[in-house]
N, CA, C and O atoms as CSV, one atom per row, in Angstrom:
chain,resi,resn,atom,element,x,y,z
A,1,MET,N,N,51.208,61.669,-16.778
A,1,MET,CA,C,50.468,61.997,-15.584
A,1,MET,C,C,50.207,63.505,-15.490
A,1,MET,O,O,49.113,63.923,-15.109
A,2,ARG,N,N,51.198,64.309,-15.833
A,2,ARG,CA,C,51.050,65.757,-15.769
A,2,ARG,C,C,49.987,66.234,-16.757
A,2,ARG,O,O,49.217,67.144,-16.450
A,3,LYS,N,N,49.943,65.623,-17.941
A,3,LYS,CA,C,48.962,65.998,-18.959
A,3,LYS,C,C,47.541,65.747,-18.437
A,3,LYS,O,O,46.648,66.569,-18.644
A,4,ASN,N,N,47.340,64.638,-17.776
A,4,ASN,CA,C,46.024,64.323,-17.218
A,4,ASN,C,C,45.618,65.319,-16.144
A,4,ASN,O,O,44.451,65.700,-16.057
A,5,LYS,N,N,46.561,65.734,-15.340
A,5,LYS,CA,C,46.285,66.700,-14.284
A,5,LYS,C,C,45.871,68.046,-14.868
A,5,LYS,O,O,44.944,68.684,-14.371
A,6,ILE,N,N,46.553,68.470,-15.911
A,6,ILE,CA,C,46.221,69.742,-16.561
A,6,ILE,C,C,44.828,69.676,-17.174
A,6,ILE,O,O,44.038,70.607,-17.019
A,7,ILE,N,N,44.526,68.598,-17.859
A,7,ILE,CA,C,43.197,68.427,-18.459
A,7,ILE,C,C,42.126,68.410,-17.371
A,7,ILE,O,O,41.070,69.023,-17.529
A,8,TYR,N,N,42.389,67.718,-16.279
A,8,TYR,CA,C,41.442,67.664,-15.160
A,8,TYR,C,C,41.128,69.062,-14.642
A,8,TYR,O,O,39.960,69.407,-14.464
A,9,TRP,N,N,42.158,69.869,-14.397
A,9,TRP,CA,C,41.939,71.197,-13.837
A,9,TRP,C,C,41.266,72.134,-14.824
A,9,TRP,O,O,40.464,72.976,-14.421
A,10,ILE,N,N,41.572,72.009,-16.095
A,10,ILE,CA,C,40.898,72.845,-17.096
A,10,ILE,C,C,39.412,72.532,-17.134
A,10,ILE,O,O,38.584,73.443,-17.133
A,11,VAL,N,N,39.069,71.258,-17.168
A,11,VAL,CA,C,37.655,70.858,-17.188
A,11,VAL,C,C,36.962,71.275,-15.899
A,11,VAL,O,O,35.817,71.726,-15.938
A,12,THR,N,N,37.628,71.136,-14.766
A,12,THR,CA,C,37.046,71.520,-13.482
A,12,THR,C,C,36.764,73.022,-13.422
A,12,THR,O,O,35.705,73.434,-12.948
A,13,VAL,N,N,37.691,73.830,-13.893
A,13,VAL,CA,C,37.493,75.285,-13.884
A,13,VAL,C,C,36.367,75.675,-14.828
A,13,VAL,O,O,35.530,76.504,-14.472
A,14,ILE,N,N,36.328,75.108,-16.004
A,14,ILE,CA,C,35.256,75.428,-16.960
A,14,ILE,C,C,33.900,75.045,-16.380
A,14,ILE,O,O,32.947,75.818,-16.474
A,15,PHE,N,N,33.804,73.870,-15.785
A,15,PHE,CA,C,32.554,73.424,-15.179
A,15,PHE,C,C,32.134,74.362,-14.042
A,15,PHE,O,O,30.958,74.706,-13.922
A,16,SER,N,N,33.083,74.768,-13.220
A,16,SER,CA,C,32.788,75.667,-12.102
A,16,SER,C,C,32.299,77.028,-12.585
A,16,SER,O,O,31.383,77.608,-12.002
A,17,VAL,N,N,32.905,77.528,-13.640
A,17,VAL,CA,C,32.485,78.826,-14.197
A,17,VAL,C,C,31.061,78.725,-14.734
A,17,VAL,O,O,30.249,79.619,-14.494
A,18,PHE,N,N,30.747,77.658,-15.449
A,18,PHE,CA,C,29.383,77.484,-15.964
A,18,PHE,C,C,28.374,77.362,-14.824
A,18,PHE,O,O,27.283,77.928,-14.902
A,19,MET,N,N,28.722,76.638,-13.780
A,19,MET,CA,C,27.817,76.504,-12.634
A,19,MET,C,C,27.606,77.860,-11.959
A,19,MET,O,O,26.497,78.175,-11.527
A,20,GLY,N,N,28.653,78.647,-11.870
A,20,GLY,CA,C,28.527,79.974,-11.277
A,20,GLY,C,C,27.646,80.890,-12.098
A,20,GLY,O,O,26.812,81.612,-11.551
A,21,PHE,N,N,27.827,80.865,-13.419
A,21,PHE,CA,C,27.009,81.716,-14.285
A,21,PHE,C,C,25.540,81.322,-14.267
A,21,PHE,O,O,24.673,82.189,-14.375
A,22,THR,N,N,25.245,80.049,-14.136
A,22,THR,CA,C,23.841,79.643,-14.103
A,22,THR,C,C,23.190,79.958,-12.770
A,22,THR,O,O,21.962,79.981,-12.683
A,23,ALA,N,N,23.974,80.201,-11.728
A,23,ALA,CA,C,23.412,80.522,-10.413
A,23,ALA,C,C,23.110,82.011,-10.258
A,23,ALA,O,O,22.339,82.392,-9.378
A,24,ILE,N,N,23.698,82.847,-11.089
A,24,ILE,CA,C,23.530,84.299,-10.955
A,24,ILE,C,C,22.063,84.729,-11.031
A,24,ILE,O,O,21.637,85.502,-10.174
A,25,PRO,N,N,21.267,84.277,-12.003
A,25,PRO,CA,C,19.861,84.711,-12.039
A,25,PRO,C,C,19.077,84.304,-10.793
A,25,PRO,O,O,18.204,85.047,-10.345
A,26,ASP,N,N,19.376,83.137,-10.230
A,26,ASP,CA,C,18.662,82.706,-9.036
A,26,ASP,C,C,19.012,83.580,-7.839
A,26,ASP,O,O,18.128,83.972,-7.077
A,27,VAL,N,N,20.278,83.884,-7.670
A,27,VAL,CA,C,20.708,84.681,-6.534
A,27,VAL,C,C,20.204,86.119,-6.646
A,27,VAL,O,O,19.867,86.735,-5.635
A,28,MET,N,N,20.150,86.653,-7.849
A,28,MET,CA,C,19.689,88.025,-8.053
A,28,MET,C,C,18.167,88.116,-8.085
A,28,MET,O,O,17.611,89.208,-8.199
A,29,LEU,N,N,17.499,86.982,-7.986
A,29,LEU,CA,C,16.038,86.901,-8.021
A,29,LEU,C,C,15.450,87.571,-9.264
A,29,LEU,O,O,14.553,88.408,-9.173
A,30,VAL,N,N,15.966,87.190,-10.401
A,30,VAL,CA,C,15.422,87.637,-11.674
A,30,VAL,C,C,13.981,87.121,-11.764
A,30,VAL,O,O,13.721,85.966,-11.427
A,31,PRO,N,N,13.042,87.961,-12.214
A,31,PRO,CA,C,11.635,87.540,-12.220
A,31,PRO,C,C,11.377,86.205,-12.926
A,31,PRO,O,O,10.554,85.415,-12.463
A,32,ASP,N,N,12.061,85.947,-14.026
A,32,ASP,CA,C,11.852,84.678,-14.714
A,32,ASP,C,C,12.306,83.488,-13.866
A,32,ASP,O,O,11.670,82.434,-13.873
A,33,ALA,N,N,13.401,83.665,-13.142
A,33,ALA,CA,C,13.893,82.587,-12.283
A,33,ALA,C,C,12.938,82.345,-11.117
A,33,ALA,O,O,12.689,81.200,-10.741
A,34,VAL,N,N,12.406,83.421,-10.550
A,34,VAL,CA,C,11.452,83.284,-9.446
A,34,VAL,C,C,10.187,82.595,-9.939
A,34,VAL,O,O,9.641,81.723,-9.263
A,35,LYS,N,N,9.728,82.987,-11.110
A,35,LYS,CA,C,8.524,82.379,-11.692
A,35,LYS,C,C,8.740,80.884,-11.938
A,35,LYS,O,O,7.854,80.074,-11.667
A,36,PHE,N,N,9.902,80.526,-12.444
A,36,PHE,CA,C,10.219,79.129,-12.709
A,36,PHE,C,C,10.258,78.319,-11.414
A,36,PHE,O,O,9.712,77.217,-11.356
A,37,MET,N,N,10.899,78.859,-10.376
A,37,MET,CA,C,10.976,78.144,-9.103
A,37,MET,C,C,9.583,77.998,-8.476
A,37,MET,O,O,9.262,76.967,-7.885
A,38,HIS,N,N,8.766,79.042,-8.613
A,38,HIS,CA,C,7.401,78.968,-8.086
A,38,HIS,C,C,6.592,77.925,-8.858
A,38,HIS,O,O,5.789,77.200,-8.271
A,39,HIS,N,N,6.803,77.852,-10.166
A,39,HIS,CA,C,6.102,76.869,-10.998
A,39,HIS,C,C,6.461,75.442,-10.567
A,39,HIS,O,O,5.613,74.551,-10.616
A,40,LEU,N,N,7.693,75.225,-10.152
A,40,LEU,CA,C,8.118,73.903,-9.697
A,40,LEU,C,C,7.624,73.583,-8.287
A,40,LEU,O,O,7.707,72.439,-7.841
A,41,GLY,N,N,7.105,74.609,-7.578
A,41,GLY,CA,C,6.557,74.397,-6.250
A,41,GLY,C,C,7.552,74.602,-5.121
A,41,GLY,O,O,7.284,74.221,-3.982
A,42,TYR,N,N,8.694,75.200,-5.425
A,42,TYR,CA,C,9.706,75.440,-4.396
A,42,TYR,C,C,9.420,76.744,-3.663
A,42,TYR,O,O,8.862,77.670,-4.251
A,43,PRO,N,N,9.798,76.832,-2.377
A,43,PRO,CA,C,9.604,78.090,-1.645
A,43,PRO,C,C,10.543,79.178,-2.150
A,43,PRO,O,O,11.524,78.897,-2.839
A,44,ASN,N,N,10.230,80.431,-1.796
A,44,ASN,CA,C,10.988,81.578,-2.306
A,44,ASN,C,C,12.430,81.645,-1.794
A,44,ASN,O,O,13.289,82.228,-2.456
A,45,TYR,N,N,12.702,81.065,-0.641
A,45,TYR,CA,C,14.062,81.142,-0.094
A,45,TYR,C,C,15.011,80.151,-0.742
A,45,TYR,O,O,16.222,80.266,-0.551
A,46,LEU,N,N,14.525,79.199,-1.488
A,46,LEU,CA,C,15.379,78.153,-2.055
A,46,LEU,C,C,16.422,78.638,-3.045
A,46,LEU,O,O,17.530,78.101,-3.034
A,47,PRO,N,N,16.145,79.627,-3.910
A,47,PRO,CA,C,17.197,80.060,-4.838
A,47,PRO,C,C,18.472,80.571,-4.153
A,47,PRO,O,O,19.551,80.513,-4.743
A,48,TYR,N,N,18.360,81.065,-2.933
A,48,TYR,CA,C,19.554,81.550,-2.242
A,48,TYR,C,C,20.475,80.403,-1.823
A,48,TYR,O,O,21.679,80.599,-1.658
A,49,LEU,N,N,19.916,79.228,-1.653
A,49,LEU,CA,C,20.733,78.094,-1.242
A,49,LEU,C,C,21.562,77.610,-2.395
A,49,LEU,O,O,22.324,76.655,-2.250
């Protein structure tokens, strides 16, 4: 049971770190990210959410 818990938390932390890193360009409003969001038809305030 302890082994499963450790594996669960390792995977959860790795997933959270990757999600955080992929959100950085959107929050910083990198021009490529803004262009991509505009291409998809989303409003400019959406990357902050």
